[in-house]
C-alpha positions in Angstrom: 160.0 104.1 -2.4 158.5 104.8 -6.0 159.8 101.6 -7.1 158.2 99.9 -4.2 154.8 101.4 -4.9 154.8 100.0 -8.6 156.2 96.5 -7.4 153.9 93.7 -8.1 152.1 92.1 -5.0 153.0 88.6 -6.2 155.4 87.0 -8.6 155.0 83.9 -10.8 157.9 81.3 -11.3 157.8 78.6 -13.9 159.2 75.1 -13.0 162.5 74.0 -14.3 163.5 70.8 -16.1 160.3 70.4 -18.0 162.1 69.7 -21.2 163.1 66.2 -19.9 159.5 65.5 -19.0 158.2 66.5 -22.4 160.9 64.2 -24.2 160.2 61.3 -21.7 156.3 61.8 -22.3 157.0 61.7 -26.0 158.9 58.6 -25.7 156.3 56.9 -23.7 153.6 57.9 -26.3 155.9 56.3 -28.8 155.9 53.1 -26.7 152.0 53.3 -26.5 151.6 53.7 -30.2 153.7 50.4 -30.6 151.5 48.6 -28.2 148.4 49.6 -30.3 150.2 48.5 -33.5 151.1 45.1 -31.8 147.5 44.6 -30.8 146.1 45.4 -34.2 148.6 43.3 -36.4 148.7 40.3 -34.1 144.8 39.7 -33.5 144.4 35.9 -33.3 142.6 34.1 -36.0 139.2 32.6 -35.6 140.9 29.2 -35.0 143.3 30.5 -32.3 142.6 30.8 -28.6 142.1 34.2 -27.0 140.9 36.2 -29.9 138.0 38.1 -27.9 140.3 38.5 -24.8 142.8 40.1 -27.1 140.3 42.5 -28.6 139.2 43.5 -25.3 142.6 44.4 -24.2 143.0 46.4 -27.4 140.0 48.5 -26.5 141.2 48.9 -22.9 144.8 50.1 -24.1 143.4 52.3 -26.5 141.3 54.1 -23.8 144.1 54.1 -21.4 146.6 55.7 -23.9 143.9 58.3 -25.0 143.2 59.1 -21.4 146.9 59.3 -20.6 147.2 62.0 -23.3 144.6 64.2 -21.6 146.9 64.8 -18.6 149.9 66.1 -20.2 149.0 69.7 -21.4 148.6 70.8 -17.9 151.7 69.1 -16.7 154.1 70.8 -19.4 154.3 74.3 -17.6 153.8 74.3 -14.0 153.7 77.8 -12.3 154.4 78.6 -8.4 153.1 81.9 -6.9 154.7 83.8 -4.2 152.7 86.9 -2.7 154.4 89.9 -1.1 152.1 90.7 1.9 154.5 93.3 3.2 153.7 95.4 -0.1 150.1 94.8 0.4 150.3 96.3 4.1 152.3 99.4 2.7 149.9 100.3 0.0 146.5 99.1 1.2 146.6 98.5 4.9 144.0 101.5 5.5 141.7 100.4 2.7 141.8 96.5 3.0 138.5 95.1 1.9 135.7 93.4 4.1 136.0 89.6 4.1 133.1 87.4 4.9 134.0 83.9 6.0 131.5 81.0 5.4 131.8 77.7 7.4 129.3 74.9 6.5 128.1 71.9 8.6 125.4 69.5 7.9 125.3 66.8 10.4 126.4 67.1 14.2 126.6 63.3 14.4 129.5 63.1 12.3 130.6 66.7 12.3 130.9 67.3 16.1 130.1 70.7 17.4 133.5 71.0 19.1 135.2 70.5 15.8 133.0 73.0 14.0 133.7 75.9 16.6 137.5 75.2 16.4 137.2 75.9 12.7 135.1 79.1 13.6 137.5 80.3 16.3 140.6 79.7 13.9 139.3 82.0 11.2 138.2 84.7 13.5 141.8 84.9 14.6 143.1 85.7 11.3 145.8 88.5 11.4 143.4 91.0 9.8 141.5 94.1 11.0 138.7 92.5 13.1 136.1 95.2 12.2 136.6 94.0 8.4 136.0 90.2 9.3 132.7 88.4 9.5 132.3 84.8 10.3 129.1 82.9 9.1 128.2 79.4 10.2 125.8 77.5 8.0 124.0 74.7 10.0 122.1 72.6 7.5 121.0 70.3 10.6 119.5 73.3 12.4 120.8 71.7 15.6 120.3 73.7 18.8 123.5 71.8 20.1 125.5 73.5 17.3 124.0 76.8 18.2 124.9 76.3 21.8 128.4 75.6 20.7 128.7 78.6 18.8 127.3 80.8 21.7 130.0 79.2 23.9 132.6 80.0 21.2 131.5 83.6 21.0 132.1 84.0 24.8 135.4 82.0 24.6 136.8 84.1 21.8 136.7 87.3 24.0 139.6 85.6 25.7 141.0 83.5 22.7 141.4 86.3 20.2 143.7 88.6 22.5 145.8 85.6 23.3 146.4 84.7 19.7 147.3 88.5 19.0 149.7 88.7 21.9 151.4 85.5 21.6 151.4 85.1 17.7 149.6 82.0 17.9 149.5 79.6 14.8 147.5 77.5 14.2 144.6 79.4 15.7 142.4 76.5 16.3 142.5 75.9 20.0 142.3 72.2 19.9 145.1 72.3 17.1 147.3 74.7 19.0 147.2 72.7 22.3 147.8 69.5 20.5 151.1 71.2 18.8 152.2 72.6 22.2 151.8 69.1 23.7 154.2 67.7 21.4 156.8 70.5 22.0 158.6 71.5 25.1 158.3 75.3 24.6 155.0 77.0 24.6 155.1 80.4 23.1 153.1 81.9 25.9 154.0 82.2 29.6 153.0 79.3 31.7 150.3 81.2 33.6 148.6 82.6 30.4 149.0 79.3 28.7 147.3 77.2 31.6 144.5 79.8 32.0 143.4 79.9 28.3 143.8 76.0 28.2 141.5 75.7 31.4 138.8 78.0 29.7 139.0 75.8 26.6 138.7 72.5 28.3 135.8 73.7 30.4 133.9 75.0 27.3 134.8 71.8 25.6 133.4 69.9 28.5 130.3 71.7 28.5 129.5 71.4 24.8 130.4 67.7 24.8 128.0 67.1 27.8 125.2 68.8 26.0 125.8 66.7 22.9 125.8 63.4 24.9 122.5 64.5 26.6 121.2 65.5 23.3 119.9 68.9 24.6 121.0 72.2 25.9 121.1 72.8 29.7 117.8 74.6 30.7 119.5 77.4 32.3 121.3 78.4 29.2 118.2 77.8 27.0 116.1 80.3 29.1 119.0 82.9 29.2 119.5 83.4 25.6 116.7 84.6 23.2 118.3 82.8 20.1 117.0 79.5 21.6 113.5 80.6 21.3 113.7 80.2 17.7 113.6 76.3 18.1 110.1 76.7 19.6 108.5 76.3 16.1 111.1 73.7 14.9 109.4 70.5 13.6 112.5 68.4 12.4 115.7 68.6 10.4 114.0 68.9 6.8 111.1 71.1 8.0 111.7 74.3 9.9 111.7 78.0 9.6 114.9 80.1 9.0 116.8 80.4 12.2 119.4 83.4 12.3 121.1 84.9 15.0 123.9 87.6 15.0 125.8 86.7 18.2 128.6 89.3 17.8 128.3 92.5 16.1 131.2 94.5 17.3 129.2 97.6 18.2 128.5 97.1 21.9 130.4 95.7 24.8 129.3 92.2 24.1 131.1 92.4 20.7 134.5 93.4 22.2 137.0 91.2 23.7 138.5 91.5 27.1 141.1 94.1 25.9 138.3 96.3 24.6 139.1 95.5 20.9 136.3 95.0 18.4 135.7 91.2 17.4 134.6 89.9 14.1 130.9 89.7 13.3 129.6 86.2 14.1 126.4 84.9 12.6 124.4 81.6 13.0 122.3 80.5 10.1 120.0 77.6 9.5 118.0 78.2 6.3 114.5 77.4 5.9 113.7 73.9 4.8 110.5 72.3 3.7 110.1 68.4 2.9 108.9 69.2 -0.8 111.3 71.8 -1.6 114.6 71.0 -3.0 117.3 72.4 -0.8 120.4 71.6 -3.1 122.6 70.5 -0.3 126.0 72.4 0.2 125.4 74.6 -2.8 122.0 75.7 -1.5 123.5 76.7 2.0 126.3 78.5 0.2 123.8 80.6 -1.8 121.8 81.4 1.4 124.9 82.7 3.0 125.9 84.9 0.0 122.6 86.6 0.2 122.3 86.9 4.0 125.9 88.2 4.2 125.2 90.9 1.6 122.5 92.3 3.9 124.7 92.1 7.0 128.3 92.8 6.0 128.7 92.5 2.3 132.3 91.6 2.2 134.1 91.9 -1.2 135.9 88.9 -0.6 134.2 85.5 0.5 136.2 82.7 2.0 134.4 79.3 2.2 135.8 76.5 4.3 134.4 73.1 5.4 133.7 72.8 9.1 136.8 70.5 9.6 139.2 72.7 7.7 140.6 74.9 10.3 143.0 77.8 9.5 146.6 76.7 9.8 148.1 79.9 8.7 146.9 83.3 10.1 148.6 85.2 7.2 146.9 83.3 4.4 144.0 85.7 4.1 146.5 88.6 3.4 148.3 86.3 0.9 145.2 85.7 -1.0 144.5 89.5 -1.2 147.9 89.9 -2.9 146.6 88.2 -5.9 143.3 90.0 -6.1 144.7 93.4 -5.4 147.7 93.4 -7.7 147.4 96.5 -10.0 148.4 94.8 -13.3 147.4 91.1 -12.9 144.8 90.9 -10.3 141.7 92.2 -12.2 140.9 89.0 -14.0 141.3 86.8 -11.2 138.0 85.4 -9.8 139.2 83.0 -7.0 142.3 81.9 -5.1 142.4 78.2 -4.4 144.6 76.6 -1.8 145.2 72.9 -1.5 143.0 70.7 0.8 145.5 69.4 3.2 144.9 67.1 6.2 146.5 66.8 9.7 145.6 63.1 10.2 147.5 61.7 7.2 149.8 58.7 8.4 153.4 58.7 7.6 152.9 56.4 4.4 149.4 57.9 3.7 147.5 54.6 4.1 144.4 55.6 1.9 146.1 58.0 -0.4 144.1 60.9 1.1 146.6 63.6 0.8 146.2 63.6 -3.1 149.8 64.6 -3.1 150.6 64.6 -6.7 147.3 66.4 -7.7 148.1 69.4 -5.4 151.9 69.4 -5.9 152.0 68.8 -9.7 148.7 68.9 -11.4 147.3 72.1 -9.9 150.4 74.2 -10.6 150.1 72.9 -14.1 146.6 74.0 -14.4 147.6 77.4 -13.2 149.5 77.9 -16.5 146.3 77.3 -18.6 143.9 79.7 -16.6 143.8 78.3 -13.2 142.9 75.5 -10.9 139.5 73.9 -10.4 137.3 75.2 -7.4 137.4 72.3 -4.9 134.7 73.8 -2.6 136.8 74.5 0.4 139.8 76.7 1.2 138.8 79.1 -1.6 138.8 82.9 -1.7 136.3 84.4 -4.0 135.4 87.9 -5.2 131.7 88.3 -4.4 130.6 90.1 -7.3 132.0 87.3 -9.7 130.6 84.6 -7.7 127.3 86.3 -7.9 127.4 86.2 -11.8 129.6 89.0 -12.9 131.0 88.7 -16.6 134.4 89.3 -17.5 135.2 92.7 -19.2 138.8 93.7 -20.1 137.9 97.4 -19.6 136.7 96.9 -16.1 139.4 97.2 -13.3 138.5 97.1 -9.6 139.5 100.2 -7.6 140.2 98.8 -4.2 140.9 102.3 -2.9 137.2 103.0 -3.2 136.5 101.1 0.2 132.8 101.0 1.1 132.2 102.7 4.5 128.5 101.8 4.6 127.9 100.2 8.1 124.8 98.2 7.5 124.8 97.1 11.2 124.5 100.8 12.2 121.6 101.5 9.8 119.3 99.1 11.6 118.8 97.4 15.0 120.1 93.9 15.2 116.5 92.6 15.4 115.5 94.4 12.2 118.5 93.3 10.4 118.0 89.7 11.4 114.4 89.8 10.4 115.2 91.2 6.9 118.1 88.6 6.5 115.8 85.7 7.2 113.6 86.3 4.1 116.9 85.9 2.0 117.3 82.4 3.5 113.7 81.3 2.7 113.4 78.0 0.7 111.1 79.8 -1.9 113.4 83.0 -2.3 115.2 81.4 -5.4 112.0 80.4 -7.3 112.0 82.1 -10.7 115.6 83.6 -10.1 118.9 83.0 -11.7 120.3 81.7 -8.3 122.0 78.2 -8.8 122.0 78.8 -12.7 123.9 82.0 -13.4 124.3 83.4 -9.8 126.0 81.8 -6.8 127.0 78.1 -6.7 125.6 75.9 -9.5 123.0 73.4 -8.8 122.5 70.0 -10.5 125.4 67.6 -9.4 127.3 66.1 -6.4 130.2 68.4 -7.0 128.7 71.8 -7.3 132.0 73.3 -6.7 133.7 71.9 -9.9 130.8 73.0 -12.0 130.7 76.4 -10.5 134.3 77.1 -11.0 133.9 76.0 -14.7 131.0 78.2 -15.2 133.2 81.2 -13.7 136.0 80.3 -16.2 133.5 80.1 -19.1 132.6 83.9 -18.3 136.1 84.9 -19.0 137.7 84.7 -15.5 140.8 83.2 -14.2 141.9 81.6 -11.0 145.0 81.2 -9.1 146.6 78.3 -7.2 148.4 79.2 -3.9 150.2 76.4 -2.1 152.2 78.1 0.9 154.9 76.4 2.7 152.9 76.6 5.9 149.5 75.1 4.7 146.6 77.5 4.8 144.1 75.1 6.1 144.1 71.6 7.6 141.2 69.2 8.0 140.3 65.6 8.5 141.0 62.7 5.8 138.9 59.5 5.8 140.5 56.9 8.1 138.8 53.8 6.9 138.8 52.3 3.5 134.9 52.4 3.1 135.0 56.2 3.7 137.8 56.7 1.2 135.9 54.8 -1.4 132.6 56.5 -0.7 134.4 59.9 -1.0 135.9 59.1 -4.4 132.5 57.7 -5.5 131.0 61.0 -4.8 133.7 63.0 -6.5 133.8 60.9 -9.7 129.9 60.7 -9.9 129.8 64.4 -9.6 132.4 64.7 -12.6 130.3 62.4 -14.6 127.1 64.5 -14.0 128.8 67.5 -15.2 130.1 65.6 -18.4 126.4 64.7 -19.1 125.0 68.1 -18.1 124.7 71.2 -20.4 127.9 72.5 -18.6 130.0 69.8 -19.9 133.6 70.9 -20.5 133.6 68.6 -23.7 131.3 71.2 -25.5 130.0 73.8 -23.2 133.4 75.2 -22.5 134.6 75.1 -26.1 135.8 78.5 -27.2 135.5 79.9 -23.6 138.6 78.4 -22.0 141.9 77.2 -23.4 142.0 73.7 -25.1 144.4 72.6 -22.6 142.1 73.6 -19.7 139.3 72.0 -21.3 141.3 68.8 -21.7 142.0 69.0 -17.9 138.5 69.3 -16.9 137.6 66.2 -19.1 140.5 64.3 -17.5 138.8 64.7 -14.0 135.2 64.3 -15.3 136.1 61.0 -17.2 137.2 59.2 -14.0 134.1 56.8 -14.2 135.3 55.5 -17.6 138.4 54.2 -16.1 136.5 51.5 -14.3 135.7 49.2 -17.1 139.1 48.9 -18.8 140.7 48.6 -15.3 138.3 45.7 -14.4 139.1 44.0 -17.7 142.8 44.4 -17.1 142.3 42.9 -13.6 140.2 39.9 -14.6 140.9 38.8 -18.2 144.7 38.4 -18.3 144.7 36.3 -15.1 141.8 34.1 -16.2 143.7 33.5 -19.5 147.0 32.9 -17.4 145.1 30.0 -15.6 144.1 28.5 -19.0 147.7 29.0 -20.3 146.8 31.4 -23.2 149.1 34.2 -23.8 147.9 37.7 -24.3 151.1 39.5 -24.4 154.3 39.2 -26.4 156.9 36.7 -25.1 160.1 37.9 -23.5 162.2 36.9 -26.6 160.0 39.0 -28.8 161.0 42.6 -29.9 157.3 43.6 -29.1 158.1 42.9 -25.4 160.2 46.0 -25.4 157.5 48.6 -25.7 155.2 46.9 -23.1 158.0 46.6 -20.6 159.2 50.4 -21.3 155.7 51.8 -20.9 154.9 49.8 -17.8 158.2 50.2 -16.0 159.0 53.8 -17.3 155.6 55.1 -16.3 155.8 53.4 -13.0 159.2 54.6 -12.3 158.4 58.3 -13.2 155.3 58.3 -10.9 157.4 57.0 -8.1 159.9 59.7 -8.6 157.1 62.3 -8.8 155.5 61.1 -5.7 158.9 61.2 -4.0 159.5 64.7 -5.2 156.1 65.6 -3.9 157.1 64.6 -0.4 155.9 61.2 -0.3 157.6 57.7 0.6 158.3 54.6 -1.4 155.6 52.8 0.8 153.3 55.7 0.4 153.6 55.4 -3.4 152.6 51.7 -3.1 149.8 52.7 -0.8 148.7 55.4 -3.4 148.9 52.7 -6.2 146.8 50.3 -4.1 143.9 53.0 -3.7 144.3 53.9 -7.3 143.4 50.4 -8.2 140.6 50.1 -5.5 138.7 53.4 -6.5 138.9 52.6 -10.1 137.4 49.1 -9.7 134.7 50.1 -7.1 134.1 53.8 -6.6 134.3 54.7 -10.3 132.2 51.7 -11.2 129.4 52.3 -8.6 129.5 56.0 -9.5 128.9 55.2 -13.2 126.0 52.8 -12.5 124.3 55.4 -10.0 124.7 58.3 -12.4 123.1 56.3 -15.2 120.1 55.4 -12.9 119.7 59.0 -11.9 120.0 60.2 -15.4 117.0 58.0 -16.4 115.1 58.9 -13.2 115.4 55.6 -11.3 117.0 57.2 -8.3 117.4 60.7 -6.7 120.6 62.7 -5.8 122.0 62.6 -2.3 124.8 64.2 -0.6 127.0 62.0 1.7 128.8 63.7 4.4 132.2 62.1 5.2 132.6 61.1 8.8 135.1 63.6 10.7 135.5 61.3 13.9 136.2 57.6 14.5 136.1 55.2 17.3 139.4 54.8 19.5 140.1 51.5 18.2 139.7 52.5 14.5 141.9 55.4 15.1 144.6 53.2 16.7 144.6 50.8 13.9 144.7 53.9 11.5 147.9 55.3 13.1 149.4 51.8 12.8 148.6 51.7 9.1 146.4 48.8 9.4 143.6 48.9 6.8 140.1 49.2 8.3 137.3 47.5 6.2 134.4 47.5 8.6 131.0 46.4 7.7 129.9 44.5 4.6 129.2 46.4 1.5 129.0 45.5 -2.2 132.3 47.6 -2.8 134.2 45.4 -0.3 132.8 42.1 -1.7 133.8 43.4 -5.3 137.3 44.2 -4.0 137.6 40.8 -2.2 136.5 38.9 -5.1 139.1 40.6 -7.5 141.9 39.9 -5.1 140.9 36.2 -4.6 140.3 35.8 -8.4 143.9 36.9 -9.1 145.3 34.9 -6.2 143.4 31.6 -7.4 144.6 32.2 -11.1 148.3 32.7 -10.0 148.3 29.7 -7.7 146.5 27.6 -10.3 149.0 28.4 -13.0 152.0 27.6 -10.6 150.4 24.3 -9.5 150.0 23.3 -13.2 153.6 24.1 -13.8 154.8 21.9 -10.8 152.4 18.9 -11.4 151.3 18.9 -15.1 153.3 21.0 -17.5 156.4 19.2 -18.9 157.7 22.4 -20.4 158.2 23.8 -17.0 159.9 27.2 -17.0 159.1 28.0 -20.6 155.6 29.4 -19.6 157.6 32.3 -17.8 158.9 33.3 -21.2 155.7 33.1 -23.2 153.5 34.5 -20.6 155.9 36.8 -18.5 153.8 39.9 -18.6 150.8 38.0 -17.5 152.5 36.4 -14.7 153.9 39.9 -13.8 150.7 41.5 -14.0 148.9 38.8 -11.8 151.7 38.8 -9.5 151.6 42.6 -8.9 147.8 42.5 -8.3 148.2 39.7 -5.8 151.1 41.8 -3.8 148.9 44.9 -3.9 146.0 43.0 -2.4 148.0 41.6 0.6 146.1 43.8 3.1 142.7 42.2 1.6 144.0 38.6 2.1 145.0 39.6 5.7 141.5 40.9 6.2 139.9 38.0 4.9 141.8 35.1 6.5 144.3 36.3 9.1 143.1 39.3 11.2 140.7 38.8 14.3 140.0 42.5 15.1 136.8 44.2 14.2 138.3 46.0 11.2 138.8 42.8 9.4 136.5 41.9 6.4 133.2 40.3 7.6 132.9 36.6 7.4 130.0 37.0 5.0 132.3 38.9 2.5 134.8 36.2 3.0 132.3 33.6 2.0 130.6 35.5 -0.9 134.0 36.6 -2.5 135.5 33.2 -2.2 132.3 31.5 -3.8 132.3 34.2 -6.6 135.9 33.9 -7.4 136.0 30.1 -7.6 132.8 30.2 -9.7 134.5 32.6 -12.1 137.6 30.4 -12.5 135.6 27.2 -12.9 133.2 28.8 -15.6 136.0 30.2 -17.6 137.9 26.8 -17.7 134.8 25.1 -18.6 133.6 27.3 -21.5 137.0 28.2 -23.1 
């Protein structure tokens, strides 16, 4: 028993077999150095063809090699964590801390109210003392439909929470649970109970969807609940007072379930907005929630999730507490990050949305250097650290000093609501440290990444926890434009951090380990991959059309390092992807998206950031769509690429695909009808032929979308016309001027 009291609440294991990886990486680096040497000593003379193309490839390969080096320090020693929640229960069950859970939504048009309340219900049903749980919904659209949906959810929860407790339901999102049961033959509840709760859910879902379709709350409901009166002064989405309502407080009969048990506190918040006051998007919403929750429940732990990320593991909260409450290693942990996983990923991950290698390989590696990045959802924080507390190695949190202050008892609900509204005022943060040294940081599109970096620079660490049963499941983009726009936002935000005073390149120096500093730079430098990738996609193919070699011929010894680096790195990446649970076709799809986001998302992110930096445009926050039309969903499930409407990104993708196709076909036609040397071209220009051939193969879905498909998901005819004209013009101009 004494040993059990002293036993750690979690253990850390190091990955095995990393020596092979280090040796292999070293051999690849030697190959990269040989490539650099080859480029330098074989630069064509003034009288020879291809000099400037050669120099451009040298610059691109220098950047690729240096960027490749940045990723290795955080891949050398991956760590894997295992919590022991039974020990947590034995030692701390009576003094478990209060937990505040934040769910954020911003647009009911693309984040349907039914989806939002499923997330809310899932976190309300955690396997945790209900009196110590509080759930807050931040609605940045201030939608009365969303409020109505939450009101309906608060009523349904009185039946749902006891059902989850009684039958050990997981996942605790009603929609996900019923979907899971539909695909199995043995529900874990008696038929009568199951049918009853399902009927209650379907009725609630139908009422909410009817209200959403009508665009208004039923009049009889509107008149019965006082909360709707707060919309009487509502002007518009960007111009309204603070709307705050405590729907469940757990202190009277309305706050208890059908079994008479206390339910978690449930709060709706739409912070005040005015047209000429910056609201700072999700970061501003989170900071308002931090302040409002400090008045109502003041939980020591804060969990934030996106409105589509429902709880898939009712024990994940206790697992996270094992890291915070460990007596020896928990005192310097600021947050526990779980991976962002998705329920709608296809078998072969058509759009690379699972970020499989990042979450299975990169983040465990980051854990060995001071902890993973804060990615904005599925993250457990210590409130005091999120609010700006600096690390002190003498400070140790005493979790036995549980705060028994009951704020809800000290004031009437009305008084508490009115006091809390002031904390969500749009002018509250004026002349304060909020958004700078307190709460989430302002100033970029990925406020979460910058916030996590600032926490690390104050001396704290983070922990990465990737349970076998995923903690949260969300919705990944199911069209190509959505995926590209999402990556554009991420890369643009990273570039903004790099240009800001919080840049990891200099701000973090001396505060975090050099390896972690390199890791942050690795993610923040995404935009700079666009130019060398574009160069590699265009110039070698154009020179192939002209018959000018830019790589060593197969009979040359210099061919070996090029072949080794290209094939060796590709093979290792394939093995890594398969080890992470992917498929060969999934790796090919991931490679395709790797190319697409580098040539479009990162390029447009670079241009937009430069414009914003010099004041030519303003920052915006794009919310990813969480629902799709039925036909779009059907094509996605069949893994047919969805292109949709015309856009500059799609035009650029199609142009690059056609350019490589025309260059490869042009070279082949020249060999058949003109070139007397025939097959010799494949010795002198083998790598260029291979590169162009791979680019053509990887773009097969684009060619299908341009010329073969007839459905609405194909590329628009306007894109076909523009991209064909641009590609042919580029080929003709290059031939004529070189």
